[in-house]
C-alpha positions in Angstrom: 17.3 -16.8 10.2 19.4 -14.1 12.0 22.6 -15.9 11.1 21.6 -16.2 7.4 21.0 -12.4 7.3 24.3 -11.6 8.9 26.1 -13.9 6.6 24.7 -12.0 3.7 26.2 -8.7 5.0 23.4 -6.6 3.7 23.8 -2.9 2.9 20.3 -2.1 4.2 17.7 -4.1 6.2 14.1 -3.0 5.8 11.4 -4.3 8.2 7.8 -3.6 7.2 6.0 -3.8 10.4 4.1 -6.1 12.8 7.0 -6.4 15.1 4.7 -7.2 17.9 1.3 -8.8 18.5 -0.4 -6.2 20.7 2.0 -3.2 20.9 2.9 -3.8 24.6 6.2 -2.5 26.0 7.4 -6.0 27.0 7.0 -7.1 23.4 8.8 -4.2 22.0 11.7 -4.9 24.4 12.1 -8.4 23.0 11.9 -7.1 19.4 14.6 -4.5 20.1 17.0 -7.1 21.4 16.3 -9.3 18.3 16.8 -6.5 15.8 20.0 -5.4 17.6 21.5 -8.7 16.7 21.1 -8.0 13.0 24.6 -6.9 11.9 23.8 -4.1 9.6 24.4 -0.4 10.2 21.5 0.7 8.0 18.0 -0.3 9.1 14.7 1.1 8.1 11.6 0.1 10.2 7.9 1.1 9.8 5.2 0.0 12.2 2.3 -2.3 11.4 -1.3 -2.3 12.6 -0.4 -4.7 15.5 2.4 -2.3 16.6 0.0 0.6 16.9 -2.4 -1.3 19.2 -2.7 -0.2 22.7 -0.8 3.1 22.0 2.1 0.9 21.0 3.3 3.5 18.4 4.6 5.4 21.4 7.0 2.6 22.2 8.0 2.3 18.6 8.9 6.0 18.6 10.9 5.5 21.8 12.9 2.6 20.5 13.2 3.3 16.7 12.5 7.1 16.7 10.7 8.0 13.5 7.5 6.3 12.1 8.2 8.3 8.9 11.7 8.5 7.5 13.8 9.2 4.5 17.4 8.0 4.3 20.0 7.7 1.5 22.6 5.0 1.4 25.1 5.7 -1.3 22.9 5.8 -4.5 19.8 4.3 -2.9 17.0 6.4 -1.2 14.6 4.5 1.2 11.5 6.3 2.4 9.5 4.6 5.2 5.9 5.6 5.9 3.6 4.6 8.8 0.4 3.4 7.3 -1.1 2.1 10.6 -4.0 3.7 12.7 -4.2 3.0 16.4 -6.4 0.0 17.1 -7.6 -0.3 13.5 -6.6 -2.9 11.0 -7.0 -0.8 7.9 -4.2 1.5 6.8 -3.7 4.8 5.0 -0.9 7.2 4.2 -2.9 10.4 4.1 -2.8 13.4 1.7 -0.8 15.4 4.3 2.2 13.1 3.7 2.2 13.1 -0.1 4.2 16.3 -0.3 7.2 15.2 1.8 7.2 11.8 0.0 7.4 13.5 -3.3 10.3 15.8 -2.1 12.1 12.8 -0.6 12.1 11.1 -4.0 13.2 14.2 -5.9 16.8 12.9 -6.7 18.0 10.3 -9.2 18.8 7.6 -6.8 17.3 4.1 -6.9 14.1 4.7 -5.0 12.5 2.4 -2.4 9.3 2.9 -0.6 8.5 0.9 2.6 5.0 0.6 4.0 3.2 -2.0 6.1 -0.2 -2.3 4.3 -0.6 -3.7 0.8 -0.4 -1.2 -2.1 -2.3 -3.6 -4.4 -4.2 -6.8 -3.8 -2.3 -10.1 -3.6 -3.4 -13.7 -3.8 -4.4 -15.6 -0.7 -5.1 -12.4 1.3 -8.8 -12.8 1.4 -11.1 -9.7 1.5 -9.4 -6.7 0.0 -9.5 -4.7 3.3 -5.7 -5.3 3.5 -5.0 -2.6 0.8 -4.4 1.0 1.8 -7.6 3.1 1.9 -5.8 5.6 -0.3 -3.9 3.0 -2.4 -4.9 4.6 -5.8 -3.5 8.0 -4.8 -0.4 6.5 -3.3 0.2 4.3 -6.3 -0.1 7.3 -8.7 2.3 9.3 -6.5 4.9 6.7 -6.5 4.6 6.1 -10.2 5.0 9.8 -10.8 8.1 9.8 -8.5 9.5 6.9 -10.6 9.9 4.7 -7.5 11.7 1.5 -8.4 10.7 -0.7 -5.5 7.8 -0.9 -3.0 8.2 -3.1 0.1 5.1 -4.2 2.0 4.2 -6.5 4.8 0.9 -7.1 6.6 -0.6 -10.5 5.6 2.5 -12.7 5.8 2.2 -13.7 2.1 5.3 -13.3 0.0 4.4 -12.0 -3.5 5.8 -9.8 -6.3 3.9 -7.6 -8.8 5.6 -5.6 -11.6 3.6 -2.5 -12.3 4.9 0.0 -14.8 8.4 -1.3 -14.2 8.0 -0.8 -10.4 8.4 -3.9 -8.4 5.9 -4.3 -5.5 7.3 -6.9 -3.2 5.3 -8.3 -0.3 7.1 -9.9 2.6 6.2 -13.2 4.2 7.0 -13.6 7.8 10.5 -13.9 9.4 9.6 -15.7 12.6 5.8 -15.8 13.1 4.0 -19.1 13.0 1.1 -17.3 11.3 1.7 -18.5 7.8 -1.1 -18.7 5.2 -1.9 -21.7 3.0 1.3 -23.5 1.9 3.6 -20.5 2.5 6.4 -20.9 5.1 8.7 -18.6 7.1 11.0 -16.6 4.8 12.4 -13.2 4.1 13.1 -11.3 0.8 16.6 -10.8 -0.4 16.7 -7.9 -2.9 19.9 -7.3 -5.0 20.2 -4.1 -7.1 23.2 -3.0 -9.0 24.0 -0.8 -11.9 27.7 -1.3 -12.1 27.6 -2.9 -15.6 24.6 -1.3 -17.1 25.1 2.4 -16.9 21.9 4.2 -15.8 19.8 1.0 -15.7 19.5 -1.1 -12.6 19.5 -4.9 -12.5 17.2 -6.1 -9.7 16.9 -9.6 -8.4 14.3 -10.6 -5.8 14.8 -13.9 -4.0 13.2 -15.6 -1.0 15.4 -17.1 1.7 13.8 -19.8 3.8 14.5 -21.0 7.4 16.3 -24.1 6.1 18.8 -21.9 4.3 17.4 -22.5 0.8 17.1 -19.6 -1.6 14.5 -19.2 -4.4 14.9 -16.6 -7.2 11.4 -15.0 -7.7 12.1 -12.5 -10.4 14.9 -10.5 -12.2 14.4 -7.4 -14.2 16.2 -4.4 -15.6 14.8 -0.9 -14.8 
């Protein structure tokens, strides 16, 4: 899987949490070595609920610095927000963070929001406690900010929703054996360009599997 990512030469790699099982230091050390092998200068990481267990968020901060971040790469802005709570499975963003998220998305770039917990329910996820506690408020905020793409993790179920021309893309799992139903290990490849369409962006979402196969999931103009 790492080799396939490096062959793609991505502009940005976004990892939406659950890097570890229990948030222990030894787990983080292994994760750091793995992530360092990804040959991409621009990486955005947010912690998941497993990463914040046992005060693991402290190790996350030591190795990856910010649990909340805003970075711009050419004409793309990626905002990452920590939705985890120590030793709790449910997630929330919190009203105290809405202001800086709004400010981070104030420009005209292609806008990407990365978070661990689900923004909206997805199939096969079971009971809806996987969704952010404040999902409605966050969804309204992102819609108002004209966010183009939301990247989520959590339940290891790859899925895509198109809401008001905002793609909400859930990741599967890159290397965990905890796959649900008939899903298998994969990661999302997202290609966005506006070279031939002026102000509009052409966005393609594909899944790349461990055997090297690639499946186009959706393509849209926004």
